[in-house]
C-alpha positions as CSV (number, residue, x, y, z in Angstrom):
1,M,129.2,75.4,73.9
2,R,131.2,73.2,70.9
3,H,129.1,72.9,67.8
4,P,126.6,69.7,67.7
5,K,129.4,68.6,64.6
6,Q,131.6,67.7,67.8
7,E,129.0,66.5,70.3
8,L,126.7,64.1,68.5
9,Q,127.1,61.0,66.8
10,N,123.7,61.6,64.2
11,L,124.0,65.1,62.5
12,E,121.4,63.9,60.5
13,R,118.6,63.4,62.8
14,F,119.8,66.4,65.0
15,E,119.0,68.5,61.6
16,E,115.8,66.6,61.3
17,I,114.6,67.6,64.7
18,L,115.1,71.2,64.0
19,Q,113.5,70.8,60.2
20,I,110.4,69.8,61.9
21,I,110.0,71.7,64.8
22,V,110.3,74.7,62.1
23,R,107.2,72.9,60.1
24,N,105.2,72.8,62.7
25,G,105.6,76.2,63.4
26,A,107.4,76.1,66.5
27,G,110.7,78.4,65.2
28,H,110.5,80.3,68.0
29,L,111.8,77.8,70.5
30,L,115.4,77.8,68.3
31,T,115.6,81.4,67.8
32,E,115.4,81.7,71.7
33,T,118.0,78.8,72.2
34,K,120.1,80.4,69.6
35,L,120.5,77.0,68.0
36,I,118.1,78.8,64.4
37,K,121.8,79.0,63.3
38,H,121.7,75.0,62.3
39,L,119.3,75.5,60.0
40,P,119.5,75.7,56.2
41,L,118.9,79.0,55.3
42,S,115.7,78.5,54.0
43,H,114.3,77.7,57.1
44,R,115.9,80.4,59.3
45,L,113.3,83.3,57.2
46,K,110.4,80.9,58.3
47,A,111.6,80.3,62.1
48,R,112.1,83.7,62.6
49,R,109.0,84.9,61.7
50,Q,107.1,81.9,63.9
51,S,105.6,83.0,67.4
52,R,105.6,80.7,70.8
53,P,103.9,77.5,69.7
54,G,100.8,76.7,71.2
55,P,99.7,73.9,73.0
56,E,98.5,72.0,70.3
57,A,101.4,72.8,68.2
58,L,103.8,71.4,70.8
59,R,101.8,68.3,71.1
60,E,101.8,67.9,67.6
61,T,106.1,68.4,67.4
62,L,106.2,66.0,69.8
63,E,104.1,62.9,68.1
64,E,105.6,63.6,64.7
65,L,109.1,63.5,66.0
66,G,108.9,60.2,67.4
67,T,108.8,57.4,70.6
68,T,111.5,59.1,72.7
69,F,110.0,62.9,72.2
70,I,106.2,61.4,73.1
71,K,107.8,59.9,76.1
72,F,109.5,63.4,77.2
73,G,105.9,65.5,76.4
74,Q,104.5,62.2,78.6
75,V,106.6,62.9,81.7
76,L,106.2,66.9,80.8
77,A,102.8,66.5,81.3
78,E,103.1,65.7,84.9
79,R,105.6,69.3,85.5
80,P,103.3,71.9,85.4
81,D,106.3,73.6,87.6
82,I,108.0,73.7,84.2
83,L,105.6,74.3,81.3
84,P,102.4,76.6,82.0
85,R,98.8,74.1,82.5
86,K,97.4,74.6,79.0
87,Y,100.7,72.9,78.1
88,T,100.8,70.0,80.4
89,E,97.1,69.3,79.3
90,E,97.5,69.1,76.0
91,L,100.9,66.9,76.7
92,S,98.4,64.9,78.5
93,K,96.6,63.7,75.4
94,L,99.9,61.9,74.4
95,Q,99.5,58.2,73.5
96,D,102.4,55.8,73.9
97,H,100.6,53.5,71.0
98,A,102.4,52.5,67.9
99,P,101.5,49.9,65.1
100,E,102.5,46.4,65.9
101,F,106.0,45.3,64.7
102,N,106.2,42.1,62.3
103,N,105.5,38.8,64.6
104,E,108.1,36.5,62.7
105,K,110.7,39.1,64.1
106,A,109.5,39.1,67.7
107,H,109.0,35.3,67.8
108,R,112.7,34.7,66.4
109,I,113.6,37.6,69.3
110,I,112.4,35.2,71.6
111,E,113.6,32.0,70.7
112,E,116.8,33.6,70.4
113,E,116.7,35.2,73.7
114,I,115.3,32.9,76.1
115,G,114.0,29.6,73.7
116,T,110.7,27.9,73.7
117,E,111.1,24.6,75.3
118,K,110.0,25.8,78.7
119,F,106.7,26.9,77.2
120,Q,103.6,24.9,76.2
121,N,102.2,27.5,73.8
122,I,103.0,31.0,73.1
123,E,100.1,32.9,70.7
124,E,101.0,34.4,67.9
125,E,99.3,37.6,67.8
126,P,100.2,40.4,70.5
127,I,97.8,41.1,73.3
128,A,99.3,44.8,73.1
129,S,101.8,46.8,71.3
130,A,103.8,50.0,72.6
131,S,106.8,52.3,71.4
132,I,109.1,50.2,73.1
133,A,107.8,46.6,73.6
134,Q,105.2,44.4,72.1
135,V,103.6,41.9,74.6
136,Y,102.0,38.1,73.8
137,K,100.5,35.8,76.4
138,A,101.8,32.4,76.8
139,T,101.7,29.2,79.2
140,L,104.6,27.5,80.5
141,N,105.2,24.1,80.9
142,S,104.5,24.0,84.5
143,G,100.5,25.3,83.4
144,E,101.0,28.9,84.8
145,E,100.2,31.7,82.5
146,V,102.5,34.6,81.6
147,V,102.9,36.7,79.4
148,I,106.2,37.9,77.1
149,K,107.3,41.1,76.3
150,V,109.4,41.4,73.5
151,R,111.5,44.9,72.9
152,R,111.0,46.5,69.2
153,P,113.9,45.9,67.2
154,E,116.8,48.5,66.8
155,I,114.6,51.2,69.3
156,K,117.6,51.1,71.9
157,D,119.6,52.6,69.2
158,K,117.0,54.9,67.9
159,V,116.1,56.2,71.6
160,E,119.7,56.4,72.2
161,T,120.4,59.5,69.5
162,D,117.2,60.9,70.3
163,L,118.4,61.2,74.3
164,Q,121.9,62.6,73.3
165,I,120.1,65.6,70.8
166,I,117.7,66.1,74.1
167,D,120.7,66.6,76.5
168,Y,122.1,68.9,73.8
169,L,119.1,70.7,73.2
170,A,118.6,71.1,77.2
171,R,121.9,72.4,77.9
172,K,121.6,75.2,75.3
173,A,118.2,76.1,76.8
174,E,119.4,76.7,80.1
175,K,122.6,78.7,78.6
176,H,120.0,81.1,77.3
177,S,117.1,81.0,80.0
178,K,117.3,82.0,83.5
179,R,114.3,80.8,84.8
180,L,115.3,76.8,82.9
181,S,118.7,77.5,84.6
182,D,117.0,78.2,87.8
183,M,115.3,75.4,87.7
184,H,117.9,72.8,86.1
185,I,116.2,71.6,83.5
186,H,119.4,70.3,82.2
187,D,119.4,68.0,85.4
188,F,115.1,67.1,84.9
189,T,116.8,65.7,81.0
190,K,119.2,63.5,82.6
191,E,117.1,61.7,85.0
192,F,114.6,61.6,81.8
193,S,117.7,59.7,80.2
194,N,118.1,57.3,83.2
195,W,114.9,56.6,83.3
196,T,114.1,55.6,79.4
197,R,117.5,53.8,79.1
198,E,116.0,51.9,82.4
199,E,112.7,50.9,80.8
200,M,114.6,49.8,77.4
201,D,116.6,46.8,80.0
202,F,114.3,44.5,80.6
203,K,116.1,42.7,83.1
204,K,116.4,45.8,85.6
205,E,112.5,46.0,85.2
206,A,112.4,42.6,86.3
207,V,114.5,43.4,89.3
208,N,112.3,46.9,90.2
209,A,108.8,44.5,89.3
210,Q,110.4,41.8,91.9
211,T,111.3,44.5,94.3
212,F,108.1,46.2,94.3
213,R,106.2,43.0,94.7
214,N,108.2,41.9,97.8
215,N,107.4,45.6,99.1
216,M,103.9,44.9,99.0
217,E,104.3,41.5,100.5
218,Q,102.7,42.4,103.7
219,M,99.6,44.2,102.7
220,D,96.2,42.0,102.0
221,G,95.0,44.3,98.8
222,V,98.3,45.3,96.8
223,T,100.6,42.9,94.3
224,A,102.7,42.5,91.3
225,P,103.1,40.5,88.5
226,K,105.4,37.5,89.6
227,T,109.0,37.4,88.1
228,Y,110.8,34.4,86.2
229,P,114.6,35.3,87.0
230,E,115.4,32.6,84.3
231,L,113.4,33.6,81.8
232,N,114.5,37.5,81.7
233,T,117.1,39.1,79.5
234,E,117.7,43.0,77.9
235,K,115.1,42.4,75.5
236,V,112.8,40.4,76.8
237,I,110.6,39.8,80.2
238,V,108.5,37.2,81.1
239,L,105.9,37.8,84.0
240,E,103.2,36.1,85.9
241,Y,99.6,37.2,83.9
242,I,96.9,38.5,86.3
243,D,93.4,38.6,85.3
244,G,91.6,41.9,86.5
245,V,89.4,45.2,85.4
246,K,90.3,48.8,84.8
247,C,89.5,50.7,87.6
248,T,87.2,52.3,85.2
249,D,85.0,49.6,84.3
250,E,82.5,49.9,86.6
251,E,80.1,47.9,84.9
252,K,82.5,44.9,86.0
253,L,83.1,46.4,89.7
254,D,79.3,46.6,89.9
255,E,79.0,42.7,88.5
256,W,81.9,42.0,91.1
257,D,80.4,43.3,93.6
258,I,83.9,44.8,94.7
259,D,84.2,46.8,98.3
260,A,84.8,50.4,97.0
261,K,85.7,52.0,100.1
262,E,88.6,49.0,101.0
263,I,89.8,49.5,97.5
264,A,90.6,53.4,98.2
265,E,91.6,52.9,101.6
266,T,94.2,50.2,99.7
267,A,95.0,52.5,97.3
268,I,96.0,55.1,99.3
269,E,98.0,52.8,101.9
270,A,99.7,51.6,99.0
271,G,100.6,55.3,97.9
272,I,101.9,56.0,101.3
273,K,104.0,53.0,101.6
274,Q,105.9,53.6,98.7
275,S,106.6,57.4,99.3
276,M,107.0,57.1,103.4
277,R,108.1,53.7,104.0
278,D,109.8,52.1,101.1
279,G,111.4,55.1,99.0
280,F,110.5,53.3,95.9
281,F,107.6,54.4,94.0
282,H,105.8,53.9,90.5
283,A,106.9,56.7,88.5
284,D,104.5,55.9,85.7
285,P,101.3,55.4,87.3
286,H,98.2,56.3,84.1
287,P,95.1,54.1,84.8
288,S,96.2,51.6,82.2
289,N,99.0,50.1,84.7
290,F,96.2,49.4,87.6
291,L,93.8,46.5,87.6
292,I,91.4,45.3,90.3
293,T,91.0,41.6,90.7
294,K,87.8,39.5,91.1
295,E,89.8,38.9,94.7
296,E,89.8,42.6,95.3
297,K,93.3,43.0,94.9
298,L,95.0,46.4,93.6
299,V,97.4,45.1,90.7
300,Y,100.1,47.3,89.7
301,L,101.9,47.0,86.3
302,D,104.7,48.2,83.9
303,F,108.0,48.6,86.2
304,G,110.0,50.4,83.7
305,M,110.0,53.9,85.3
306,M,110.7,53.8,89.2
307,G,111.0,56.7,91.3
308,Q,113.3,56.6,94.6
309,I,113.2,59.2,97.5
310,D,115.7,58.9,100.7
311,Q,114.6,58.5,104.1
312,E,114.8,61.9,105.2
313,T,113.4,63.5,102.6
314,R,110.0,60.6,103.1
315,E,110.1,61.6,106.7
316,T,110.3,65.4,106.2
317,L,107.2,65.0,103.0
318,G,105.4,62.9,105.9
319,I,105.8,65.7,108.4
320,M,104.5,68.5,105.6
321,L,101.5,66.7,104.4
322,L,100.6,66.1,108.5
323,Y,101.1,69.8,108.7
324,L,99.5,70.9,105.8
325,I,96.2,68.6,107.4
326,R,97.0,70.4,110.6
327,E,97.0,73.6,109.4
328,D,100.6,74.5,110.2
329,A,102.0,77.3,107.9
330,E,105.1,77.4,109.3
331,G,106.1,73.9,110.2
332,M,105.2,73.2,106.0
333,V,107.5,76.2,105.1
334,E,110.3,75.2,107.0
335,C,109.9,71.7,105.1
336,L,110.0,73.2,101.7
337,E,112.8,75.1,102.7
338,K,114.4,71.8,104.0
339,I,113.8,69.5,100.8
340,G,113.9,72.4,98.2
341,R,116.3,74.6,96.5
342,T,116.0,78.0,96.8
343,T,117.2,80.9,94.3
344,D,118.1,84.5,94.7
345,D,114.4,85.3,93.9
346,Y,113.7,83.2,96.9
347,D,110.0,85.1,98.6
348,K,109.6,83.5,101.6
349,E,106.3,85.2,102.6
350,S,105.0,84.7,98.9
351,V,105.7,81.2,99.8
352,K,104.0,81.3,103.0
353,A,101.0,83.1,102.0
354,A,100.7,80.2,98.6
355,V,100.8,77.5,101.5
356,N,97.6,79.3,103.7
357,Q,95.7,79.2,100.0
358,K,96.4,75.1,100.1
359,I,95.7,74.6,103.8
360,M,92.1,76.3,103.1
361,A,91.6,74.7,99.4
362,V,91.8,71.1,101.6
363,R,89.9,71.9,104.8
364,N,87.3,69.4,105.2
365,T,88.0,68.0,101.8
366,T,86.8,64.5,100.2
367,L,88.2,63.2,97.3
368,E,85.5,64.2,94.8
369,Q,85.7,67.7,96.2
370,N,89.6,67.9,96.3
371,S,92.6,66.3,96.4
372,I,95.2,66.6,99.6
373,T,98.4,65.2,97.2
374,Q,96.8,67.1,94.2
375,E,96.7,70.5,96.5
376,M,100.5,69.7,97.6
377,F,101.6,69.3,93.6
378,N,99.7,72.6,93.0
379,L,101.9,74.3,95.9
380,F,105.0,72.7,94.3
381,V,103.9,74.8,91.2
382,E,102.9,78.1,93.2
383,I,106.3,78.0,94.7
384,S,108.2,77.6,92.1
385,K,107.3,81.1,90.8
386,H,108.5,82.3,93.9
387,G,112.0,81.1,93.6
388,I,112.0,77.5,95.6
389,Y,111.8,74.2,93.7
390,M,111.1,71.0,94.5
391,P,113.4,67.6,93.3
392,S,112.0,65.9,90.3
393,S,111.6,62.7,92.4
394,L,109.2,64.7,94.7
395,T,107.1,66.1,91.4
396,L,107.0,62.3,90.5
397,L,106.2,61.5,93.8
398,G,103.0,63.6,93.7
399,K,101.9,62.2,90.5
400,N,101.9,58.9,91.6
401,L,99.9,59.8,95.5
402,V,97.4,61.6,92.9
403,T,97.0,59.0,90.4
404,V,96.0,56.6,93.6
405,E,93.9,59.0,95.0
406,G,91.9,59.1,91.3
407,I,91.1,55.6,91.9
408,G,89.5,56.4,95.0
409,L,87.9,58.8,93.5
410,T,86.9,57.0,90.3
411,I,85.4,53.7,92.9
412,Y,84.2,55.7,96.2
413,P,83.9,59.6,96.0
414,D,82.7,59.6,99.4
415,F,85.9,58.9,100.7
416,K,87.4,60.9,103.6
417,I,90.8,61.3,102.7
418,S,92.5,63.1,105.3
419,D,92.0,60.9,108.3
420,Q,93.2,58.2,105.8
421,Y,96.6,59.9,105.7
422,E,97.2,61.7,108.7
423,D,96.3,58.2,110.3
424,T,98.6,56.4,108.0
425,I,101.3,58.7,107.8
426,K,102.2,58.8,111.8
427,E,101.8,55.2,111.6
428,V,105.1,55.3,109.6
429,L,106.2,58.1,111.0
430,Y,106.4,56.4,114.3
431,D,107.4,52.9,113.0
432,E,110.3,54.3,111.3
433,N,111.0,56.5,114.6
434,S,110.3,54.4,117.4
435,P,112.0,55.8,120.7
436,E,114.6,52.3,120.3
437,D,115.6,53.6,116.9
438,I,115.8,57.2,118.2
439,G,118.0,56.1,121.2
440,E,120.5,54.2,118.9
441,D,120.9,57.1,116.3
442,L,121.4,59.0,119.4
443,A,124.0,57.2,121.1
444,I,125.8,56.9,117.1
445,D,125.8,60.5,116.9
446,L,126.9,61.3,120.8
447,I,129.7,58.3,120.2
448,N,130.9,60.1,116.8
449,N,131.0,63.3,118.5
450,K,132.3,62.4,122.1
451,D,135.6,64.8,121.7
452,M,133.7,67.6,121.1
453,I,130.9,67.2,123.6
454,S,133.6,66.3,126.1
455,R,135.5,69.8,125.4
456,L,132.0,71.3,125.0
457,P,131.6,72.8,129.1
458,S,135.4,74.0,129.1
459,K,134.5,75.8,125.7
460,I,131.6,77.7,127.3
461,N,133.2,78.8,130.4
462,S,136.3,80.1,128.4
463,Y,133.7,82.0,126.2
464,L,131.5,83.5,128.8
465,E,134.8,84.4,130.7
466,N,136.4,85.9,127.5
467,S,132.6,88.0,126.7
468,N,132.6,89.1,130.4
469,E,136.1,90.2,130.1
470,Q,136.2,92.0,126.4
471,G,132.8,93.3,127.7
472,K,131.7,92.7,123.9
473,Q,128.8,90.2,124.5
474,E,125.4,90.7,126.8
475,I,124.1,87.2,127.6
476,S,120.4,87.1,127.9
477,I,118.2,84.3,128.7
478,K,114.9,84.8,128.2
479,K,112.2,83.8,131.0
480,E,110.1,81.6,127.7
481,S,113.2,80.0,126.4
482,T,114.1,78.8,129.8
483,N,110.9,77.4,130.7
484,L,111.5,75.0,127.8
485,L,114.2,73.6,129.4
486,P,112.6,71.4,131.6
487,A,110.8,69.8,128.5
488,V,113.7,69.2,126.8
489,L,114.9,67.4,130.1
490,I,111.8,65.5,130.1
491,L,112.6,64.4,126.5
492,S,116.0,63.9,126.8
493,S,115.0,61.3,130.0
494,T,112.5,59.2,127.8
495,L,114.9,58.7,125.5
496,L,117.3,57.6,127.6
497,I,115.0,55.0,130.0
498,T,113.6,53.9,126.5
499,A,116.7,53.5,125.1
500,G,117.7,51.5,128.1
501,A,121.1,49.6,127.9
502,T,122.3,51.0,124.6
503,I,122.4,55.0,125.8
504,Q,123.3,54.0,129.4
505,P,126.6,53.7,128.9
506,L,127.1,57.0,127.3
507,L,126.5,58.7,130.7
508,L,130.0,57.8,131.9
509,Y,131.5,59.4,128.7
510,P,132.8,62.7,130.0
511,G,131.1,65.8,129.8
512,I,127.7,64.3,128.6
513,A,126.4,63.9,132.5
514,E,128.0,67.4,133.2
515,L,126.1,68.8,130.4
516,L,122.5,67.2,131.4
517,L,123.4,68.3,135.0
518,G,124.2,71.9,133.6
519,A,120.6,71.9,132.2
520,Y,118.6,70.8,134.4
521,L,120.3,73.6,137.0
522,T,120.2,75.9,134.9
523,A,116.2,75.2,134.2
524,R,115.3,74.6,138.1
525,N,117.1,78.8,138.9
């Protein structure tokens, strides 16, 4: 790997970061990754004497390193497959707070970016302040109440410098640690960099918010703030102001006579919808990013960090959750192998044992006793010790579901979650895979492979003749396997009949009718 001088634009910041690491007693990290040579001589001896930093020392180091590293620590706090649990618990204490920046600067940015002529008024003082932005309440000329989120001046360049350094450090760590290499830690930091860059682009956040709002339109009990596209830029975003309270405000929820069970059901349904149906989910779901309104709506806030998951993985995850509820360990292991990445150390029997432990933990569970997605999340951590790693998107998705379950736990502890999961997941999977859709997919696949299918009977005959002549192959069909053929034929017939006109013309292609007839005759005999 090249010297940091050749790769980093801000070498001064890089050296500052290394010295902060040593000052907080975490110099062991630099020794392990061979970065110690970039320290001044006076710091090297001190770093060599330092052991692995404890959880508190790591948190304090990240806090001193500033905004980007605090955010990195917050994401790491959700990854016990990367760090031991005692570290993730300590990093969960990291807070994204920052002192307010000058109000005059903020109002000047608003004026320069979107002007003030469309507002009746903009409040002078912010209602919230975080590391990336400051938030002001305002009223449009139409009378609509809104919030204006203003990006901190110069924050983009500072964050970009730190992201470049994190990328460099991750590559060094992956080079010198087999475990970090196995889990592709550099891929994780690249994803973090992408999320962070998107979080600083408020035009992207506006698109995310509107997409999420559109996805949730058909759910009566869930919403997100309305966006105003003409008032959004990279530095400023204007969103609908929605009045509500946090799910932890039990006194207010009681005063409003909120139906706790209904909110719990809505939270679970919204989480499953995002993960199984939409493939577009809130990836920063801490409690302050949710509100409950007087009208009993669950409101999602802050769309800077969103996750995406493809349809195949969504379906596999849904099936895996059903296997978990139905206590099918073999099925779960197959799903894990399908969506995970195995290493040379993969131990299938240990993975199966871990799956069986989680099945026992979930049996007859309520939210108060346990959490289905928390157990699934814990399973991802456990199996990483046995050579199989889940994609980062899945661990983020797991955190999303754990959080919405937490809302249910907070307001309705006796909610029976397994029934809700099973019913909702089955509904989503059946909607996404109706017989008509399966028929169309089958039709496309058959048309795409019609040449191969038409040659299949002759190839089978040729193979059998060669095998008999050469005496090298003995083909035996077990009775149990033969007994499966009628079931396969029934399923195939159902699909063909249901798909109707979509699939019927395919029977005209050479080979398909013969294939079905041959299967039938084999089954009959």
